VEXTORDO-564874 format. One record per residue (C-alpha): x, y, z. Coordinates in Angstrom, 3 decimals, padded with zeros to 6 digits. Layout:
BEGIN
node px: X py: Y pz: Z .
...
END
This chain:
BEGIN
node px: 032.667 py: -080.172 pz: -021.479 .
node px: 029.893 py: -077.642 pz: -020.799 .
node px: 029.429 py: -076.272 pz: -017.291 .
node px: 026.087 py: -078.047 pz: -016.935 .
node px: 027.708 py: -081.332 pz: -018.032 .
node px: 030.498 py: -080.897 pz: -015.516 .
node px: 028.030 py: -080.100 pz: -012.748 .
node px: 026.013 py: -083.185 pz: -013.595 .
node px: 029.018 py: -085.486 pz: -013.713 .
node px: 030.256 py: -084.242 pz: -010.344 .
node px: 026.786 py: -084.498 pz: -008.792 .
node px: 026.228 py: -088.057 pz: -009.966 .
node px: 029.597 py: -089.116 pz: -008.644 .
node px: 029.658 py: -087.443 pz: -005.238 .
node px: 026.225 py: -086.427 pz: -003.919 .
node px: 025.135 py: -088.732 pz: -001.026 .
node px: 021.503 py: -087.598 pz: -001.319 .
node px: 021.502 py: -088.601 pz: -004.991 .
node px: 022.989 py: -092.009 pz: -004.256 .
node px: 020.363 py: -092.544 pz: -001.572 .
node px: 017.562 py: -091.416 pz: -003.903 .
node px: 018.702 py: -093.797 pz: -006.665 .
node px: 018.917 py: -096.703 pz: -004.221 .
node px: 015.436 py: -095.997 pz: -002.822 .
node px: 013.936 py: -095.541 pz: -006.296 .
node px: 015.439 py: -098.850 pz: -007.397 .
node px: 014.076 py: -100.618 pz: -004.330 .
node px: 010.552 py: -099.173 pz: -004.621 .
node px: 010.021 py: -099.152 pz: -008.408 .
node px: 012.011 py: -101.992 pz: -009.947 .
node px: 010.192 py: -104.974 pz: -008.348 .
node px: 006.815 py: -103.820 pz: -009.715 .
node px: 008.269 py: -103.113 pz: -013.160 .
node px: 009.930 py: -106.534 pz: -013.231 .
node px: 006.633 py: -108.193 pz: -012.283 .
node px: 004.785 py: -106.348 pz: -015.069 .
node px: 007.299 py: -107.437 pz: -017.693 .
node px: 007.431 py: -110.934 pz: -016.191 .
node px: 003.751 py: -111.561 pz: -016.863 .
node px: 003.892 py: -109.719 pz: -020.193 .
node px: 006.707 py: -111.891 pz: -021.505 .
node px: 005.018 py: -114.985 pz: -020.085 .
node px: 001.726 py: -114.217 pz: -021.866 .
node px: 003.568 py: -113.258 pz: -025.036 .
node px: 005.545 py: -116.483 pz: -025.359 .
node px: 003.498 py: -119.208 pz: -023.629 .
node px: 001.955 py: -120.137 pz: -026.994 .
node px: 005.099 py: -122.192 pz: -027.590 .
node px: 003.908 py: -124.654 pz: -024.924 .
node px: 000.413 py: -124.891 pz: -026.405 .
node px: 001.337 py: -125.356 pz: -030.082 .
node px: 000.886 py: -129.131 pz: -030.231 .
node px: -002.235 py: -129.066 pz: -028.030 .
node px: -003.883 py: -126.319 pz: -030.085 .
node px: -003.221 py: -128.345 pz: -033.218 .
node px: -004.702 py: -131.521 pz: -031.706 .
node px: -007.670 py: -130.033 pz: -029.813 .
node px: -008.650 py: -127.071 pz: -032.006 .
node px: -007.076 py: -127.855 pz: -035.368 .
node px: -004.831 py: -124.780 pz: -035.359 .
node px: -002.486 py: -125.346 pz: -038.311 .
node px: 001.281 py: -124.768 pz: -038.418 .
node px: 000.762 py: -121.820 pz: -040.753 .
node px: -001.875 py: -120.255 pz: -038.500 .
node px: 000.362 py: -120.736 pz: -035.466 .
node px: 003.284 py: -119.025 pz: -037.197 .
node px: 001.033 py: -116.190 pz: -038.365 .
node px: -000.561 py: -115.839 pz: -034.926 .
node px: 002.813 py: -115.916 pz: -033.174 .
node px: 004.020 py: -113.088 pz: -035.373 .
node px: 000.879 py: -110.985 pz: -035.873 .
node px: 001.104 py: -110.008 pz: -032.209 .
node px: 003.849 py: -107.616 pz: -033.288 .
node px: 001.690 py: -105.973 pz: -035.979 .
node px: -000.868 py: -104.886 pz: -033.400 .
node px: 001.980 py: -103.978 pz: -031.083 .
node px: 003.670 py: -101.813 pz: -033.738 .
node px: 000.493 py: -099.977 pz: -034.778 .
node px: -000.348 py: -098.819 pz: -031.252 .
node px: 003.130 py: -098.391 pz: -029.784 .
node px: 003.699 py: -094.680 pz: -030.405 .
node px: 000.103 py: -093.640 pz: -029.528 .
node px: 000.428 py: -095.610 pz: -026.298 .
node px: 003.720 py: -093.923 pz: -025.433 .
node px: 002.208 py: -090.477 pz: -026.048 .
node px: -000.763 py: -091.430 pz: -023.860 .
node px: 001.654 py: -092.436 pz: -021.112 .
node px: 003.204 py: -088.963 pz: -021.267 .
node px: -000.267 py: -087.450 pz: -020.943 .
node px: -001.838 py: -089.670 pz: -018.254 .
node px: 001.277 py: -090.683 pz: -016.306 .
node px: 003.126 py: -093.981 pz: -016.084 .
node px: 001.318 py: -095.263 pz: -012.984 .
node px: -002.154 py: -095.222 pz: -014.548 .
node px: -001.152 py: -096.103 pz: -018.087 .
node px: 001.093 py: -099.067 pz: -017.281 .
node px: -001.644 py: -100.439 pz: -015.022 .
node px: -004.229 py: -100.031 pz: -017.801 .
node px: -001.992 py: -101.880 pz: -020.234 .
node px: -001.488 py: -104.819 pz: -017.873 .
node px: -005.178 py: -105.218 pz: -017.019 .
node px: -006.398 py: -105.136 pz: -020.628 .
node px: -003.745 py: -107.483 pz: -021.998 .
node px: -004.413 py: -109.870 pz: -019.096 .
node px: -008.072 py: -110.115 pz: -020.083 .
node px: -007.122 py: -110.867 pz: -023.696 .
node px: -004.456 py: -113.382 pz: -022.627 .
node px: -006.996 py: -115.257 pz: -020.497 .
node px: -009.403 py: -115.354 pz: -023.455 .
node px: -006.995 py: -117.694 pz: -025.291 .
node px: -008.446 py: -120.445 pz: -023.087 .
node px: -011.570 py: -120.273 pz: -025.266 .
node px: -009.812 py: -120.493 pz: -028.658 .
node px: -011.850 py: -122.559 pz: -031.139 .
node px: -010.106 py: -122.251 pz: -034.526 .
node px: -007.366 py: -120.627 pz: -036.638 .
node px: -009.225 py: -117.335 pz: -037.013 .
node px: -009.918 py: -116.830 pz: -033.316 .
node px: -006.325 py: -117.697 pz: -032.425 .
node px: -004.974 py: -115.164 pz: -034.933 .
node px: -007.397 py: -112.405 pz: -033.871 .
node px: -006.571 py: -112.882 pz: -030.196 .
node px: -002.835 py: -112.744 pz: -030.901 .
node px: -003.379 py: -109.455 pz: -032.764 .
node px: -005.452 py: -108.048 pz: -029.885 .
node px: -002.801 py: -109.154 pz: -027.392 .
node px: -000.308 py: -106.998 pz: -029.291 .
node px: -002.722 py: -104.052 pz: -029.358 .
node px: -003.414 py: -104.181 pz: -025.628 .
node px: 000.205 py: -104.741 pz: -024.581 .
node px: 001.544 py: -102.004 pz: -026.895 .
node px: 003.463 py: -099.408 pz: -024.961 .
node px: 004.429 py: -101.454 pz: -021.914 .
node px: 008.073 py: -102.080 pz: -022.747 .
node px: 008.892 py: -098.671 pz: -024.321 .
node px: 006.806 py: -096.983 pz: -021.648 .
node px: 008.963 py: -098.542 pz: -018.937 .
node px: 012.157 py: -097.680 pz: -020.846 .
node px: 010.990 py: -094.057 pz: -021.037 .
node px: 009.896 py: -094.130 pz: -017.385 .
node px: 013.319 py: -095.366 pz: -016.276 .
node px: 015.040 py: -092.724 pz: -018.412 .
node px: 013.072 py: -090.092 pz: -016.470 .
node px: 013.932 py: -091.600 pz: -013.069 .
node px: 017.564 py: -092.746 pz: -013.341 .
node px: 020.688 py: -090.876 pz: -014.546 .
node px: 022.500 py: -092.169 pz: -017.614 .
node px: 025.363 py: -093.574 pz: -015.548 .
node px: 023.143 py: -096.155 pz: -013.816 .
node px: 020.498 py: -096.522 pz: -016.518 .
node px: 021.897 py: -099.691 pz: -018.110 .
node px: 021.934 py: -101.258 pz: -014.649 .
node px: 018.236 py: -100.402 pz: -014.241 .
node px: 017.464 py: -101.647 pz: -017.745 .
node px: 019.282 py: -104.877 pz: -016.877 .
node px: 017.232 py: -105.321 pz: -013.696 .
node px: 014.071 py: -104.738 pz: -015.747 .
node px: 015.279 py: -107.259 pz: -018.320 .
node px: 015.612 py: -109.864 pz: -015.565 .
node px: 011.872 py: -110.341 pz: -016.017 .
node px: 012.594 py: -112.216 pz: -019.256 .
node px: 014.738 py: -114.968 pz: -017.727 .
node px: 012.523 py: -115.055 pz: -014.631 .
node px: 009.423 py: -115.491 pz: -016.802 .
node px: 010.996 py: -118.334 pz: -018.728 .
node px: 012.875 py: -119.884 pz: -015.788 .
node px: 009.753 py: -119.919 pz: -013.638 .
node px: 007.221 py: -119.726 pz: -016.449 .
node px: 008.579 py: -122.669 pz: -018.431 .
node px: 007.982 py: -125.260 pz: -015.692 .
node px: 004.808 py: -123.381 pz: -014.670 .
node px: 003.378 py: -123.551 pz: -018.189 .
node px: 004.519 py: -127.118 pz: -018.659 .
node px: 003.098 py: -128.077 pz: -015.285 .
node px: -000.283 py: -126.438 pz: -015.940 .
node px: -000.512 py: -128.293 pz: -019.243 .
node px: 000.592 py: -131.610 pz: -017.723 .
node px: -001.711 py: -131.491 pz: -014.689 .
node px: -004.578 py: -129.306 pz: -015.922 .
node px: -006.418 py: -132.214 pz: -017.500 .
node px: -006.623 py: -134.158 pz: -014.243 .
node px: -007.270 py: -131.287 pz: -011.828 .
node px: -009.914 py: -129.342 pz: -013.811 .
node px: -012.621 py: -130.036 pz: -016.406 .
node px: -010.593 py: -127.976 pz: -018.900 .
node px: -007.715 py: -128.984 pz: -021.133 .
node px: -004.308 py: -128.246 pz: -019.629 .
node px: -003.509 py: -125.583 pz: -022.221 .
node px: -006.757 py: -123.772 pz: -021.357 .
node px: -005.799 py: -123.686 pz: -017.691 .
node px: -002.374 py: -122.313 pz: -018.622 .
node px: -003.770 py: -119.441 pz: -020.691 .
node px: -006.433 py: -118.481 pz: -018.147 .
node px: -004.224 py: -118.581 pz: -015.049 .
node px: -001.334 py: -116.733 pz: -016.651 .
node px: -003.681 py: -114.100 pz: -018.111 .
node px: -005.199 py: -113.415 pz: -014.716 .
node px: -001.716 py: -112.879 pz: -013.292 .
node px: -001.422 py: -109.823 pz: -015.542 .
node px: -004.742 py: -108.413 pz: -014.298 .
node px: -003.585 py: -108.738 pz: -010.682 .
node px: -000.228 py: -107.136 pz: -011.529 .
node px: -001.969 py: -104.203 pz: -013.223 .
node px: -004.119 py: -103.524 pz: -010.164 .
node px: -001.020 py: -103.646 pz: -007.950 .
node px: 000.803 py: -101.172 pz: -010.217 .
node px: -001.851 py: -098.529 pz: -009.480 .
node px: -000.760 py: -098.564 pz: -005.842 .
node px: 002.986 py: -099.176 pz: -006.133 .
node px: 004.254 py: -096.968 pz: -008.983 .
node px: 004.995 py: -093.223 pz: -008.767 .
node px: 005.075 py: -090.942 pz: -011.802 .
node px: 008.083 py: -088.763 pz: -010.899 .
node px: 010.697 py: -088.153 pz: -008.173 .
node px: 008.823 py: -085.007 pz: -007.096 .
node px: 005.748 py: -087.127 pz: -006.228 .
node px: 007.646 py: -089.927 pz: -004.464 .
node px: 006.611 py: -090.345 pz: -000.840 .
node px: 009.533 py: -092.703 pz: -000.257 .
node px: 012.075 py: -089.873 pz: -000.865 .
node px: 012.817 py: -087.075 pz: 001.610 .
node px: 012.997 py: -083.470 pz: 000.424 .
node px: 016.771 py: -083.497 pz: -000.029 .
node px: 016.650 py: -086.710 pz: -002.068 .
node px: 013.779 py: -085.405 pz: -004.214 .
node px: 015.726 py: -082.227 pz: -004.963 .
node px: 018.962 py: -084.077 pz: -005.741 .
node px: 017.371 py: -086.555 pz: -008.139 .
node px: 015.049 py: -084.009 pz: -009.755 .
node px: 017.926 py: -081.586 pz: -010.342 .
node px: 020.142 py: -084.217 pz: -011.946 .
node px: 017.379 py: -085.428 pz: -014.234 .
node px: 016.555 py: -081.839 pz: -015.216 .
node px: 020.195 py: -081.232 pz: -016.119 .
node px: 020.307 py: -084.463 pz: -018.114 .
node px: 017.157 py: -083.436 pz: -019.957 .
node px: 018.844 py: -080.158 pz: -020.869 .
node px: 021.881 py: -081.999 pz: -022.251 .
node px: 019.706 py: -084.481 pz: -024.160 .
node px: 017.723 py: -081.600 pz: -025.623 .
node px: 020.974 py: -080.111 pz: -026.924 .
node px: 022.116 py: -083.488 pz: -028.295 .
node px: 018.956 py: -084.895 pz: -029.786 .
node px: 015.857 py: -084.007 pz: -031.813 .
node px: 013.019 py: -081.946 pz: -030.338 .
node px: 009.383 py: -082.939 pz: -030.843 .
node px: 007.595 py: -085.957 pz: -032.243 .
node px: 008.216 py: -085.536 pz: -035.959 .
node px: 011.885 py: -084.602 pz: -035.671 .
node px: 012.464 py: -087.663 pz: -033.528 .
node px: 010.751 py: -089.922 pz: -036.053 .
node px: 012.854 py: -088.439 pz: -038.870 .
node px: 016.155 py: -088.599 pz: -036.965 .
node px: 018.684 py: -090.919 pz: -038.629 .
node px: 020.041 py: -092.201 pz: -035.317 .
node px: 016.554 py: -093.301 pz: -034.288 .
node px: 016.263 py: -095.332 pz: -037.493 .
node px: 019.796 py: -096.673 pz: -037.067 .
node px: 018.980 py: -098.131 pz: -033.656 .
node px: 015.633 py: -099.375 pz: -034.991 .
node px: 017.533 py: -101.629 pz: -037.411 .
node px: 019.757 py: -102.889 pz: -034.595 .
node px: 016.754 py: -103.631 pz: -032.391 .
node px: 014.959 py: -105.351 pz: -035.301 .
node px: 017.960 py: -107.668 pz: -035.719 .
node px: 017.975 py: -108.395 pz: -031.981 .
node px: 014.280 py: -109.296 pz: -031.971 .
node px: 014.799 py: -111.689 pz: -034.883 .
node px: 017.254 py: -113.602 pz: -032.705 .
node px: 015.168 py: -113.336 pz: -029.520 .
node px: 011.792 py: -114.441 pz: -030.817 .
node px: 013.095 py: -116.794 pz: -033.468 .
node px: 014.695 py: -118.662 pz: -030.572 .
node px: 012.107 py: -118.118 pz: -027.826 .
node px: 008.964 py: -119.136 pz: -029.720 .
node px: 010.489 py: -122.478 pz: -030.685 .
node px: 012.709 py: -123.119 pz: -027.663 .
node px: 010.411 py: -125.756 pz: -026.060 .
node px: 010.150 py: -127.624 pz: -029.364 .
node px: 013.903 py: -127.358 pz: -029.980 .
node px: 014.670 py: -128.683 pz: -026.485 .
node px: 012.095 py: -131.457 pz: -026.911 .
node px: 013.728 py: -132.452 pz: -030.190 .
node px: 017.190 py: -132.516 pz: -028.627 .
node px: 015.953 py: -134.616 pz: -025.690 .
node px: 013.654 py: -136.830 pz: -027.731 .
node px: 010.687 py: -136.069 pz: -025.454 .
node px: 007.274 py: -134.419 pz: -025.723 .
node px: 006.695 py: -130.890 pz: -024.427 .
node px: 005.692 py: -131.111 pz: -020.769 .
node px: 007.131 py: -130.941 pz: -017.271 .
node px: 010.601 py: -132.340 pz: -018.099 .
node px: 011.054 py: -130.182 pz: -021.197 .
node px: 009.845 py: -127.180 pz: -019.200 .
node px: 012.525 py: -127.739 pz: -016.545 .
node px: 015.319 py: -128.081 pz: -019.106 .
node px: 013.993 py: -125.049 pz: -021.015 .
node px: 014.431 py: -123.018 pz: -017.824 .
node px: 018.213 py: -123.606 pz: -017.730 .
node px: 019.155 py: -121.050 pz: -020.438 .
node px: 017.074 py: -118.388 pz: -018.705 .
node px: 018.673 py: -119.084 pz: -015.319 .
node px: 022.144 py: -118.551 pz: -016.787 .
node px: 020.883 py: -115.532 pz: -018.729 .
node px: 019.563 py: -113.978 pz: -015.521 .
node px: 023.046 py: -113.728 pz: -013.993 .
node px: 024.718 py: -112.686 pz: -017.247 .
node px: 022.192 py: -109.903 pz: -017.830 .
node px: 022.535 py: -108.474 pz: -014.332 .
node px: 026.333 py: -108.513 pz: -014.025 .
node px: 027.053 py: -107.286 pz: -017.554 .
node px: 024.464 py: -104.537 pz: -017.052 .
node px: 026.384 py: -103.358 pz: -013.986 .
node px: 029.667 py: -103.411 pz: -015.925 .
node px: 028.480 py: -101.420 pz: -018.973 .
node px: 028.552 py: -097.928 pz: -017.456 .
node px: 030.794 py: -096.134 pz: -019.953 .
node px: 030.209 py: -095.486 pz: -023.651 .
node px: 033.288 py: -097.560 pz: -024.614 .
node px: 032.199 py: -100.521 pz: -022.487 .
node px: 028.688 py: -100.343 pz: -023.889 .
node px: 029.981 py: -100.401 pz: -027.445 .
node px: 032.560 py: -103.157 pz: -026.861 .
node px: 030.272 py: -105.394 pz: -024.787 .
node px: 027.420 py: -104.797 pz: -027.223 .
node px: 029.545 py: -105.828 pz: -030.211 .
node px: 030.867 py: -108.965 pz: -028.507 .
node px: 027.458 py: -110.038 pz: -027.240 .
node px: 025.830 py: -109.668 pz: -030.661 .
node px: 028.650 py: -111.746 pz: -032.181 .
node px: 028.149 py: -114.315 pz: -029.420 .
node px: 024.407 py: -114.405 pz: -030.081 .
node px: 024.997 py: -115.216 pz: -033.735 .
node px: 027.701 py: -117.810 pz: -033.108 .
node px: 025.763 py: -119.648 pz: -030.411 .
node px: 022.509 py: -119.693 pz: -032.410 .
node px: 024.413 py: -121.215 pz: -035.335 .
node px: 025.980 py: -123.702 pz: -032.914 .
node px: 022.585 py: -124.780 pz: -031.570 .
node px: 021.395 py: -125.503 pz: -035.097 .
node px: 024.530 py: -127.470 pz: -035.897 .
node px: 024.231 py: -129.516 pz: -032.685 .
node px: 020.605 py: -130.341 pz: -033.470 .
node px: 021.468 py: -131.421 pz: -036.987 .
node px: 024.201 py: -133.745 pz: -035.639 .
node px: 022.124 py: -135.159 pz: -032.746 .
node px: 024.293 py: -133.707 pz: -029.974 .
node px: 021.755 py: -132.886 pz: -027.234 .
node px: 024.115 py: -131.722 pz: -024.465 .
node px: 026.046 py: -129.471 pz: -026.825 .
node px: 022.779 py: -128.188 pz: -028.254 .
node px: 021.487 py: -127.221 pz: -024.796 .
node px: 024.833 py: -125.503 pz: -024.057 .
node px: 024.679 py: -123.439 pz: -027.255 .
node px: 021.051 py: -122.477 pz: -026.633 .
node px: 021.989 py: -121.428 pz: -023.093 .
node px: 024.861 py: -119.230 pz: -024.291 .
node px: 022.694 py: -117.705 pz: -027.048 .
node px: 019.971 py: -116.769 pz: -024.558 .
node px: 022.540 py: -115.317 pz: -022.127 .
node px: 024.032 py: -113.229 pz: -024.945 .
node px: 020.836 py: -111.742 pz: -026.345 .
node px: 019.425 py: -111.070 pz: -022.882 .
node px: 022.568 py: -109.200 pz: -021.820 .
node px: 022.824 py: -107.098 pz: -024.961 .
node px: 019.242 py: -105.782 pz: -024.759 .
node px: 019.796 py: -103.303 pz: -021.886 .
node px: 023.040 py: -102.133 pz: -023.476 .
node px: 021.268 py: -101.505 pz: -026.777 .
node px: 018.659 py: -099.279 pz: -025.098 .
node px: 021.361 py: -097.148 pz: -023.454 .
node px: 022.229 py: -095.599 pz: -026.828 .
node px: 018.889 py: -093.974 pz: -027.824 .
node px: 017.933 py: -092.981 pz: -024.266 .
node px: 021.165 py: -090.974 pz: -024.069 .
node px: 019.927 py: -088.447 pz: -026.655 .
node px: 016.093 py: -088.623 pz: -026.538 .
node px: 013.901 py: -086.795 pz: -024.032 .
node px: 010.334 py: -085.481 pz: -023.650 .
node px: 007.909 py: -086.100 pz: -026.506 .
node px: 010.901 py: -086.927 pz: -028.710 .
node px: 011.622 py: -089.849 pz: -026.372 .
node px: 007.977 py: -090.960 pz: -026.479 .
node px: 008.020 py: -090.986 pz: -030.280 .
node px: 011.602 py: -092.147 pz: -030.826 .
node px: 011.602 py: -094.958 pz: -028.262 .
node px: 008.140 py: -095.983 pz: -029.450 .
node px: 009.341 py: -096.081 pz: -033.066 .
node px: 012.455 py: -098.115 pz: -032.242 .
node px: 010.506 py: -100.627 pz: -030.205 .
node px: 007.482 py: -100.899 pz: -032.497 .
node px: 009.354 py: -101.349 pz: -035.779 .
node px: 012.162 py: -103.259 pz: -034.091 .
node px: 009.650 py: -105.675 pz: -032.621 .
node px: 008.459 py: -106.509 pz: -036.117 .
node px: 011.456 py: -108.795 pz: -035.979 .
node px: 009.223 py: -110.916 pz: -033.765 .
node px: 006.712 py: -111.067 pz: -036.629 .
node px: 009.336 py: -111.871 pz: -039.252 .
node px: 011.306 py: -114.448 pz: -037.220 .
node px: 008.762 py: -117.310 pz: -036.955 .
node px: 007.602 py: -116.832 pz: -040.555 .
node px: 011.207 py: -116.725 pz: -041.796 .
node px: 012.206 py: -119.772 pz: -039.751 .
node px: 009.126 py: -121.755 pz: -040.861 .
node px: 009.494 py: -120.652 pz: -044.483 .
node px: 013.170 py: -121.564 pz: -044.725 .
node px: 012.561 py: -124.935 pz: -043.097 .
node px: 009.789 py: -125.599 pz: -045.621 .
node px: 012.004 py: -124.539 pz: -048.547 .
node px: 015.035 py: -126.522 pz: -047.312 .
node px: 013.501 py: -129.371 pz: -045.273 .
node px: 015.672 py: -131.236 pz: -042.751 .
node px: 014.764 py: -133.328 pz: -039.711 .
node px: 016.407 py: -130.805 pz: -037.378 .
node px: 015.225 py: -127.599 pz: -039.107 .
node px: 018.841 py: -126.409 pz: -039.029 .
node px: 018.566 py: -123.821 pz: -041.814 .
node px: 015.719 py: -122.012 pz: -040.113 .
node px: 017.930 py: -121.686 pz: -037.021 .
node px: 020.929 py: -120.543 pz: -039.069 .
node px: 018.905 py: -117.706 pz: -040.603 .
node px: 018.433 py: -116.170 pz: -037.148 .
node px: 022.153 py: -115.850 pz: -036.485 .
node px: 022.812 py: -113.760 pz: -039.592 .
node px: 020.870 py: -110.808 pz: -038.192 .
node px: 022.849 py: -110.895 pz: -034.943 .
node px: 026.068 py: -110.435 pz: -036.930 .
node px: 024.529 py: -107.414 pz: -038.702 .
node px: 023.713 py: -105.860 pz: -035.322 .
node px: 027.296 py: -106.480 pz: -034.139 .
node px: 028.684 py: -104.540 pz: -037.091 .
node px: 026.289 py: -101.645 pz: -036.518 .
node px: 027.008 py: -101.378 pz: -032.782 .
node px: 030.749 py: -101.402 pz: -033.449 .
node px: 030.264 py: -098.663 pz: -036.069 .
node px: 028.957 py: -096.285 pz: -033.375 .
node px: 032.681 py: -095.833 pz: -032.629 .
node px: 032.745 py: -093.446 pz: -035.572 .
node px: 029.782 py: -091.343 pz: -034.391 .
node px: 030.460 py: -087.817 pz: -033.198 .
node px: 030.863 py: -087.806 pz: -029.406 .
node px: 027.757 py: -086.245 pz: -027.872 .
node px: 027.481 py: -084.235 pz: -024.675 .
node px: 025.387 py: -087.011 pz: -023.174 .
node px: 028.310 py: -089.399 pz: -023.682 .
node px: 030.586 py: -087.051 pz: -021.747 .
node px: 028.420 py: -087.639 pz: -018.682 .
node px: 029.769 py: -091.207 pz: -018.545 .
node px: 033.345 py: -090.038 pz: -017.970 .
node px: 033.424 py: -090.986 pz: -014.286 .
node px: 032.469 py: -094.097 pz: -012.405 .
node px: 028.776 py: -094.613 pz: -011.652 .
node px: 027.578 py: -094.542 pz: -008.049 .
node px: 026.863 py: -097.858 pz: -006.382 .
node px: 023.176 py: -098.621 pz: -006.121 .
node px: 022.414 py: -100.265 pz: -002.803 .
node px: 019.271 py: -102.051 pz: -001.674 .
END
């Protein structure tokens, strides 16, 4: 191990000022980041609750819905890397706030959807305006938190997904159910407008609550600033030695493309399940989408919340990250297949159980997956590499609904089982690829995980 690596490992493990700085940074930054992703994920996926209403009130066809659900990721992919580079230039505080405010305006505009074309255009614009939020936060966290605790921070950030669905599912269902009686609008219009405005408010708050770097943090004392800044500078040096330098080298790096494929497979499972979860639950229960379906749809996300947090805390060595990642991808595939089988055999309780376990698995494996590329990417290489992984990987969200709809049309069944089965196959591919990282050359950044991570208090 190099002298700088040894110094960093010792510092992370023993320096009280560093432990204090990490705890304070977690307390001051993570709530705002979770809120931003909460409303982003809510606005990204709430179309699932409006599908039937959009068809009845505005004539939005099944094909247009599938295209609109997926085309979000085309706009997202096109503007991901430019957005990440802009974040490096303007700072995370301003740029993340800008993203939230602009996507909130677009999300609210869905309340005025009139036809297939407008729905599709708005979904594309939602992707354009939200582009850069998720990878920007991943990059931001990689600049604030040492590798040893980074998966834990990623896991806390990921809690926004289950929170958004656990709280957002009954919220969306409730707005749809009661919107007609409480306002002159349709319930689905109220849902889109209210949830879009939440993003605008969150963006304004981010301007006041986020801080670009440890050196600028008013909540850290001088000793804590120095301890955290020094550790991150040493990690940057190690990552520079390990990984590619510059934008183009990062985009050409084979490891970046390797983890892009893994992330693509994960997004197939995530969005192929998430977009249709309300309908799948409604089918299992034999009820229409509304308040009751919204409450039941929140159960998988509640379980996933705890699984994501505790597994994120546990995955603080390279071996644990690889082993947990492999098992969770296998679990994702098995449980998705199980949910399809239960639906085909009219077993509602078993179907809900399998959906719950699938959601818990793919939520927990996300933070672990991001620990791999952030261990060797830094600077503009991180902006480009993380942006590339997320933008192309997220195209899985474009492919998933089209693939699921297409397979169900080609092999029609009452339960749509074959469309569900197709999602699980990609999770198994990701499991194989994560396990294969065992044969990668051990990098200096991996050596920094040799000792136990410091506890992060609140």
